N, C-alpha and C positions, 0 to 999 in steps of 0.2 A: 503494499498498498504505500502510495504517495503521502511524503512528511506533509502538513499542511501549516502555515504560517497563522497563527493565531493573530484574533480580530484585533485584540486591543497592541499589539505592534506593529499594525498595519494603518491603525489610526494616531498613535504616539509618530509612528515613522511619517506621516503626514502633515499633519500638526508643526512638527520641528522641521520639515521643508521650507511649509508656508511662513514660518518666525525665519526660517535664514534666508528668505529673499525678501523680505519684507524689508528691510534696510535699500534693497536696490532698487524697488519701487517706490519709494519716497525720494532718493537721490534722483530718477528719474524726472520727478517731478518739479525740481528746483528751479525757480524763474531766472531769465537773465537777470542781465544789467539794465534793461531797459526795458526789461514786464516786473520791474521788483515791486514788493508790495509791504506793507505792516507785517511787520511777522507777527505769528495767532501766537496764542500760549499754549497751543497745545496741537501740533500737527492732525489733521482729520484723518490720516491712515490710523491710528491705535483709537479712534472712536467705532471706526467701520471695523477696526479684527476686533476689538472691543463687543461688539456689536452680534457680530458674526461669531463668536466664541460661544457666547453668552445663548445664542439660539441654536447653536449645535447641540450644545452638550445637554441642551432640554431635549431638542426633538432624540437625541440618542438615548436620553433616557427614557424619553416618552417611549420608544420601542421598543424599548429591553423590557418596560411595564404592560405596556401590552401583548407582547408575544409572553410571557410569564402569566400574567393575568387571566390570557385570552385561553392557551394551554390549558390550566388549573379548572379556568370556568366552561372548557368544555369535556374534562374528565368528569368533573363534578356530576353536570347536566346528563352526564351517559348513564349513569350511576340514579341520581336523584333529579327528573324533569323539574322539579317544585321549584329548584336552587335557580334556575336558566337564565331569572330577571336579573335574582342578583348578582350573577354572573357578568353578564351582560354591563352593571351599574359600577362593581370594580374596576371593570377595562376602561371604563370611562372617566375614573377618575384616573387612570394611569394617562387617559390620552392628555388631562388637562395640563397635564407637566410641557407638554410643549406651548400650550395657550400662553401659562406662564414665562415662557421663555421668548415668543412675539413680545409680549409686554413688557419685560426686560429691557431688550433689543431698540424696540419704540423709546423704552423713557432714555437710552442712553443716546440715539440718535436725535432726538430733541434734545438736550441738554445742547445752552449757548457754549458757542468755545473763545 
């Protein structure tokens, strides 16, 4: 059997790759002397990066919660059909984590620079 790469290692390497190239993207956006603008308190790249990390972490957490709750709910409803509604409600609570991530990302992007 072929060895598989753990999923957490794949996500960690993707995040590290994005963080490694962030300074290059910020350097490419530096204006020339003719286009000089007043300096801002913080670069916009950090605002966008933090909003993306907040939403990505919430989406990954919601996906994991829905997968675990959905599998347990299906197994439980196969044995006792009367708990089907409770299983759907618990699965929906896991999905609410992604909504919280969207709210946090919107709050981060709505902050004045």
